[in-house]
N, C-alpha and C positions, 0 to 999 in steps of 0.2 A: 480414374477408377481402376484402370488396369495397373497403373504404377503402384497404387495403394495395395492392390491384391498381391502383386509381386513382392512388395515390401513385407507384407504379413507372412507370405510363404517363406521368404528368406529368413525372417526372424524365427519362424517355427522350426525350420530346418536347423538353424543355428542353435536353438535351444535343445533340440533333440541330440545334435552332435555333441554339444557340451555335456549333456547329461550322460551320454554313452561314454564319452572320454572319462568323465569323473568315475563312473562305475568300473570301467576297465582299470583305471589307475588304482582305485581302492582294492580291487581284486588282486592286482599285481603286488600291492603292499602286504596284504593279509594272507595270500595263498601260501607263501613259504612258512609263515608262522603256524598256520593251521596244519600244514604237512608235518612240521616238526612235532607239534603236540600229538598228532595222530600216531606218528612213528614211535613216540615214547611209550605207547600202550601196545606195541607189537609183541606177540608172544614168541616170535622167531629171533634167530641170531642175526639176521640180515636187516639192513635199514630199508624196510618196506612198510607201506601203509597197510595196516591190518584190514583184511577183507571180511573175515569172519569174527572169531573170538578175539577179545582184547584181554590184556594181562597187565598186572602191576609188577611183573618180574623185574623190570629194569629200574623201577623205583626202589625195590628192595636191594638192588645191586648198589645203589647210592650209599646205603648205610653199611653194606658189607665191605665196600671198598672205602676204607677209612680216609684216604686222602681227599675224597670228595667232600665228606662231611666236615673234616678239619679245616680244609681250605675255604669252605663256604663260611664257616664261623669266623675265620681270620679275615676274609673279605668284608663281612658285615661290620666287624669291630673296626677294621681299618677305615672303611668308608665313613662311619659315624665319627671316628676320632679325627680324621683329616678334615672333614666338613666343619667340625666344631672349631678346630684350630684356624681354618681358613676364615671363619666368621670373625674370630678374635683379631685377625690380621686385616681383613678386607674392609670390615665395617668402619673402624676408626679411620682407615686410609680414605675411604670413600667420603666420609663426612669432612675430613680435613681438606680434600682437594675439590670437593663438589662445588663450592662457591668461588673457587679461584680459577683464574685463567692465565696465571703466570707460567714462566718456563719451567720452574721447578715442579709445579703441580702437574703440568703436562708430561714432563719427563717421568715423574713417579707413576702417573696413570699408565703411560705406555709400558713402563717396566713391569708393573703388576699384571697387565693384560697380555704381555708378550708370550707367555707359555701357550696361549691358544693358537698362535700362529706358528709355533715351532713343532716339528714332528716329534711324536712321543719317543721314538727311538733315539733321536738326538738328545732330548732331555734326559732320558735314562742313561745313555752312555756318558754324557757330561757330568751328571750327578754321581755316577759311579766313580769316576776319577776324582772328582772334587771331595766327596765324602770319604773316599779311601785315604786321601791326603790328610784329612782331618782325623783319621783314626777310626772312622765309623765304617766298618765293613758291611758285608751283606747281612742284614738283620732286620728285625721288625722296626727298629728305630729308623733305619735307612728307608724302608718301605713307607713309613709314616711321613718322613720328610719329603720323599718324592711325590707321594699322593697329595700332600698339602700344597706343594708347588703347582701341581696340575689343577687343584681345586680352587685356589685363590682367585684366578681370573673370572671364574663363573660367578662367585659370590660378589666380587668386586664390580663386575659389569652390571648385574641386575640391581645391586644396591645403589651404585652411582647413578644409574638411569632413574631410579625411583626418587633418589634424593634431589636430583636436579629438577624433577617435576613438582616438588613440593613448593608451596608458596613461602617466600621469605617473610611475609607478613606474619605468619604464625609464630615464627621464632622471635620476631620483633615484639609481638604482643606479649609473649611469655616474659621477655626481658623487661618490658615496661611494667608488667604486673609484679616484678620483683624476683623472678626466678633466676637462680644462678645458672652457670653453664651445664652443670651436672643435672639439675632439675629440668632444664629445658630439653636436654638430650633424652632423659628418662621418660618424661611425661608428654613431650611433643614430638621430637625428632624420631625417636625409636618406634612409636606406634605408626608414624607416617611411612617409615621406610621398611616396616616389618614385612610387607608383601615381597619386596625385592630381596630381603635377606632369606625369606622362606624359599623363594623361587631359586635363588642361587645355591642354597644348601641342598635343595632337591636335585638340581642339576649335578652338583659336585658328587653327591652320593651315587647317582646313577652312573656317572662317568667313572668313578672309582671302582664300582662293582664290575664294570665291563673293561677295565684297563688291562691291557696286555703289554703294550710297548714299553712302559716304564717298569711294571712289576717284574718283567722277565729278568731284569738285571740284578734284582735285590733279593729274590727268594732263596731260601735255604732248604735243606732236606726236611726240616721240621716246621718252618714258617714260610708259607707261600700262599699266593692267592688262587682263587678258583679258575680264572682264565688260563693261568700257567699250567695248572694241573690238568685242565681239559686238553690243552695242546699236547702235553706229555702223554696223556692217555691215548689220544688219536694217533700218536706216532707208533704205538705198540698194538692197539686194538681198535677195531672199527665196528662198534655195535650200537644198538639203540640206547645204551646208557647215556651217551652224549646227548641224545634228544631229550632224555628224561631230566638230566641236570639243566639243560637249556630251558626246559619248561618250568623247572623250579625257579630259575633266574627270572623268567618272565613273570611268574607268579609273585615273586618278591617285589618286582617293579610295580605291578598292578596294586599290590597291597599297600605300598608306600603312597601311591596316588590316592587310594581310597582313604588312607589315614589323613592325608593332607586335606582332602575334600571334606571329611567329617569334622576335622578340628579347625580348619581355617577357610577352606573353600578355594577351589582351583580358579574360579573367576576372579577372586581377589588378588591372585598372583600376577595377573596381566592387566588389570584395570585400576585406575586411580580416580 
């Protein structure tokens, strides 16, 4: 009886400890975000959480300081474009190597997934030399190529994992019923791997919007991404405008997640 009581007390203490740890961990993750959002509404010049009145002064600053608005539009266009190109590259590759276990398939998979394991600065510097030798200097085209290289592994990984989890019997049934390869891909394979494609595209867009290591090498005075502009701004000024533009970035991320949830469903991206 005493042993059972001690076991119940130990289990109760363990549950309380785990709950307390979870709450503290959640606070540690969300507190910096909350502070950044609050600072963005500060009416003062300093980076301080407003105690009394709140102001939209620094959000107006985003439009007054044109590099913020221009680079934000560039980042959005770049993220969507690189994600689309990554889909066109990664999806056929994932379908091609998904059912194969040969050396060539494994080598191709490793090659396409390699940018995840390589530091962004190394990728950026390597691409800078490579594209310069090809005659493509710092430009939007170079930015697009660099971001596509970074985006492909995310689309490839999620699509490949989804494709490998699909039943081969579905494809065999389509073939038996007279469907050719294109019809099988369009009506059977593509709907089955759509969650993986969607998830990979979402990841690649978010990575592109937040990418600094690669973008730093290819921006020009007229074409550059938001993270590079934010870094440049911090080198000369230190005010809540940075908190405001960071809040806008977080808002865009949340909006993307809401759009995905409404159009497809976040649960479908992770379950089969």
